N, C-alpha and C positions, 0 to 999 in steps of 0.2 A: 717809517717812509707815511707820507702822508700827502694828499692832492685837493686843491681849492678852487673851486672853479669862480671865474666872473662872470655877471651878468654880459659880456661883452663878449664872450666864446673864448679869452683868455684864462689860462690857468696856472698855478704855481705849483709843484711838486718838492718835499723835504726827503732830499735823497739821503737814503738811511746812511750804504757807502762811502758817499762824497761829501761828507760835511759840510753839503752846501742846498741851498735852496735856490730853485729857477723859477725864470716866469716864460713859459710859453703863448707863441698865438698861431692861428690856422686853424687846418683838418687835424684832430687825434691822432691821428696816424701818417700823417706827414709835418708835425708842427715842427715849428720853426722856434729856437731859445731866444728870448728876447735880451735875459740878462740872467746872472747867477751871482750870487755872493756867498763866500766862505764863512759857514759859523764858527768855525776854530776847532767843531768838535762833532759829532756824529751826529746829525739834523734829524731830532724829532717831532717836530710839528711847522706848519706854516697853513694861517689864515688873512683875509683882508675885510677892510668892513667898507674897500671901493675905495679910499681916499688912502692907507697906511696899510702895508702888507709887516704882517706880524711874525717873528720864529722865534723858537727854541728851542735849544741841545738838547738830547738826551742825556737823564742824569746828570743835570745840571740843577742842582739843589739850591744855587742862589736866586735862582727865582728870576734872571733876567731874561727881559722880551727884546729883542732883537727889534728895529723898526724900519722899513727900508721905504722907499716912491716908489710905490704902482708901477708906472710908465718908464724907469730911468734905472729904478735900482739903488738908486741914492741911498746910500747909509744915514739914515737919519737920527741916529743913535740909541740908546736903550731907556728900557724902564723896569721895576724891579716890582714884582708881586710880592706880596704878602697871601702864604698859603696855599693850598691847594696841590693840584697834581702836577709835579715841576716837570715830569715827560711827555709832556704833548699840551693842545689847543684844542679846546674845543668851542 
């Protein structure tokens, strides 16, 4: 599981048991789910550059990074990375 915060107070979670990533907004104690996307397997990591949300699956040795629109969760397709640790995003 991973947590990633945005400058506007929203945040993303990669939920281990749920095979998905979420965007949340509002007070951390009473957040509202804005969107979620299934990754097809255990979610390992999520991060954002403010323009795109990136997510990876656990033990996905293919190096596939899924990409989503931060506001809508629209699937922007995927990219494949070479080398590095395939079990998270840093």
